[in-house]
C-alpha positions as CSV (number, residue, x, y, z in Angstrom):
1,M,24.5,152.3,13.0
2,R,28.0,153.3,11.8
3,R,29.6,150.7,14.1
4,N,27.3,147.9,12.7
5,L,28.2,148.9,9.1
6,K,31.9,148.8,10.0
7,N,31.5,145.3,11.5
8,N,29.7,144.1,8.4
9,K,32.5,145.3,6.2
10,Y,35.1,143.5,8.4
11,R,33.0,140.3,8.1
12,E,33.1,140.4,4.3
13,I,36.8,141.1,4.4
14,L,37.4,138.2,6.7
15,F,35.4,135.9,4.4
16,W,37.7,136.6,1.5
17,L,40.8,136.6,3.6
18,L,40.1,133.2,5.0
19,L,39.1,131.7,1.7
20,L,42.0,133.0,-0.4
21,S,44.7,132.5,2.2
22,S,43.6,129.0,3.0
23,W,43.5,128.3,-0.8
24,Q,47.0,129.6,-1.2
25,F,48.4,127.4,1.6
26,L,46.8,124.3,0.3
27,A,48.0,125.0,-3.2
28,S,51.6,125.6,-2.0
29,P,54.1,122.7,-1.6
30,G,55.1,121.4,1.8
31,T,53.5,119.6,4.8
32,R,53.5,122.8,6.9
33,N,51.6,124.7,4.3
34,G,49.1,121.8,4.1
35,I,48.5,121.8,7.9
36,I,48.0,125.6,8.0
37,G,45.7,125.3,4.9
38,A,43.7,122.6,6.5
39,F,43.1,124.6,9.7
40,G,42.3,127.7,7.7
41,T,39.8,125.7,5.6
42,A,38.0,124.4,8.7
43,A,37.9,128.0,10.1
44,F,36.6,129.3,6.8
45,L,33.8,126.7,6.5
46,L,32.6,127.3,10.1
47,F,32.7,131.1,9.5
48,A,30.8,130.8,6.2
49,W,28.2,128.6,7.7
50,A,27.7,130.9,10.7
51,N,27.3,133.9,8.5
52,L,24.6,132.7,6.1
53,D,22.3,135.6,5.2
54,R,24.8,138.1,6.7
55,F,27.0,139.0,3.7
56,D,25.6,142.2,2.3
57,R,28.6,144.4,1.5
58,L,31.6,144.5,-0.7
59,G,29.7,142.8,-3.5
60,L,29.0,139.7,-1.5
61,E,25.3,140.6,-1.5
62,H,25.3,139.4,-5.2
63,A,26.9,136.1,-4.2
64,C,23.5,134.9,-2.7
65,W,25.2,133.1,0.2
66,R,21.8,132.5,2.0
67,S,20.2,129.9,4.2
68,V,17.5,127.6,2.9
69,G,15.0,125.0,4.2
70,A,15.9,121.6,5.4
71,R,14.6,119.9,2.3
72,I,16.8,121.9,0.0
73,W,19.9,121.1,2.2
74,A,18.9,117.4,2.1
75,F,18.5,117.4,-1.7
76,A,21.8,119.2,-2.1
77,I,23.6,116.7,0.1
78,A,22.0,113.7,-1.8
79,S,22.3,115.0,-5.3
80,G,26.1,115.2,-5.3
81,P,26.7,111.5,-4.6
82,I,23.9,110.5,-7.0
83,A,25.6,112.6,-9.7
84,G,29.0,111.2,-8.8
85,V,28.0,107.6,-9.0
86,T,26.2,108.2,-12.3
87,V,29.3,110.0,-13.8
88,S,31.6,107.2,-12.5
89,W,29.4,104.6,-14.1
90,I,29.3,106.4,-17.4
91,A,33.1,106.7,-17.3
92,C,33.6,102.9,-16.7
93,V,31.1,102.0,-19.4
94,S,32.6,104.4,-22.0
95,G,36.2,103.6,-21.1
96,E,37.0,107.2,-20.6
97,M,39.0,107.7,-17.4
98,I,38.3,110.6,-15.1
99,R,41.6,111.9,-14.0
100,L,41.9,112.7,-10.3
101,S,44.9,113.8,-8.3
102,N,46.5,111.7,-5.6
103,D,47.6,114.9,-3.8
104,R,45.8,115.0,-0.4
105,K,46.0,118.8,-0.3
106,L,44.4,119.1,-3.7
107,L,41.7,116.6,-2.7
108,L,40.9,118.8,0.4
109,L,40.9,121.9,-1.8
110,Q,38.5,120.3,-4.4
111,V,35.9,119.1,-1.8
112,T,35.9,122.3,0.3
113,L,37.2,125.7,-0.9
114,G,37.0,124.9,-4.6
115,P,33.2,124.2,-4.7
116,V,32.5,127.3,-2.5
117,L,34.5,129.7,-4.7
118,E,33.2,128.2,-8.0
119,E,29.6,128.4,-6.8
120,I,30.0,131.9,-5.5
121,V,31.4,133.0,-8.9
122,F,29.1,131.0,-11.2
123,R,25.9,130.4,-9.3
124,G,26.4,133.6,-7.4
125,Y,27.8,136.5,-9.4
126,V,27.4,135.2,-12.9
127,F,23.9,133.8,-12.2
128,A,22.8,137.0,-10.6
129,L,24.1,139.0,-13.6
130,L,22.3,136.7,-16.1
131,L,19.0,136.9,-14.1
132,W,19.4,140.7,-14.0
133,A,19.9,140.8,-17.7
134,S,16.9,138.6,-18.4
135,V,14.7,140.9,-16.4
136,R,16.1,144.0,-18.1
137,L,15.4,142.5,-21.4
138,G,11.8,142.0,-20.3
139,R,12.0,138.3,-21.1
140,G,10.8,136.4,-18.0
141,R,10.6,133.2,-20.0
142,W,14.4,133.4,-20.5
143,K,15.0,132.8,-16.8
144,P,15.4,129.0,-17.1
145,W,17.9,129.6,-19.8
146,V,20.1,131.3,-17.2
147,V,20.8,127.8,-15.8
148,V,22.0,126.6,-19.2
149,I,24.1,129.6,-20.0
150,A,25.8,129.6,-16.6
151,S,26.5,125.8,-16.9
152,V,28.1,126.3,-20.4
153,L,30.3,129.1,-19.1
154,F,31.2,126.9,-16.2
155,A,32.3,124.2,-18.6
156,V,34.2,126.6,-20.9
157,V,36.3,127.8,-18.0
158,H,37.3,124.2,-17.2
159,L,38.6,123.8,-20.8
160,M,41.6,125.8,-19.6
161,H,42.6,122.7,-17.5
162,P,45.0,120.4,-19.5
163,G,43.7,116.9,-20.4
164,V,40.0,117.6,-20.2
165,N,38.2,115.1,-22.4
166,W,34.8,115.1,-24.0
167,L,33.3,113.0,-21.1
168,Q,34.6,115.4,-18.5
169,L,33.3,118.4,-20.4
170,A,29.8,116.8,-20.7
171,C,29.8,115.9,-17.0
172,I,30.9,119.4,-16.0
173,T,28.2,121.0,-18.1
174,S,25.6,118.6,-16.7
175,T,26.6,119.0,-13.1
176,G,26.8,122.7,-13.6
177,A,23.1,122.6,-14.7
178,L,22.3,120.6,-11.5
179,Y,23.9,123.3,-9.3
180,G,22.2,125.9,-11.4
181,W,18.7,124.4,-10.8
182,I,19.4,124.2,-7.1
183,R,20.4,127.9,-7.1
184,Y,17.4,128.8,-9.3
185,F,14.8,127.1,-7.0
186,S,16.4,127.9,-3.7
187,G,17.7,131.4,-4.4
188,S,21.0,130.5,-2.8
189,A,24.5,129.5,-3.9
190,A,25.2,127.8,-0.6
191,P,23.3,124.5,-1.3
192,A,24.8,124.5,-4.8
193,A,28.2,124.5,-3.2
194,V,27.2,121.6,-0.9
195,S,26.0,119.6,-3.9
196,H,29.3,120.4,-5.7
197,A,31.4,119.4,-2.7
198,T,29.6,116.1,-2.2
199,Y,29.9,115.3,-5.9
200,N,33.6,115.8,-5.9
201,L,34.0,113.8,-2.7
202,T,32.0,110.9,-4.3
203,L,34.3,110.9,-7.3
204,Y,37.4,110.7,-5.1
205,A,35.8,108.0,-2.9
206,I,34.9,105.8,-5.9
207,A,38.4,106.3,-7.5
208,G,39.9,105.3,-4.2
209,I,37.8,102.1,-4.0
210,L,38.7,101.2,-7.6
211,Q,42.4,101.7,-7.0
212,T,42.2,99.6,-3.8
213,K,40.5,96.7,-5.7
214,T,43.0,97.0,-8.6
215,R,46.0,96.7,-6.2
216,G,44.2,93.8,-4.5
217,W,44.0,91.9,-7.7
């Protein structure tokens, strides 16, 4: 029993070590750091997928990194691109540009580690804390409001990024609500991270297509 508990502890430590070290390499300048970060990211994603339902120590039990049914995974994968196309269309119609980086390392970060970390924090820890508070207050009917509160907090944190306009703020709040509903109905932050990742990937894909067409003209 003691040996199993010790192994569990090392598993949680390895989760954070792979996540944060890979993030650091991708965020650092230089091709070598980018290559190391890319390999680290691949290793982390494989490790995180293989350990769904197994993180139950060092606070990760509150992150709700759990497996879900095939329908939830399918919805999570599909909802991201749908949201991405919708947001891109609104941006084109409104004339408000969505600013995306041309840095490949940042792109990789924003479609892999970024969504995982943000969903663990907001749809994991913050969401769990808000649900706990709603139960403690004895107001079960407040539970749906947890989705709204978490999405607003998600958007407020993004205000620290320079150049965030009103459209981006509205989209961040709306997509945060989408991830929140996925978390609420599935009981897991993992499919929310998948939806978040496919959303970011769709934005980059559409931006790349538009840039290619502009150059072609």
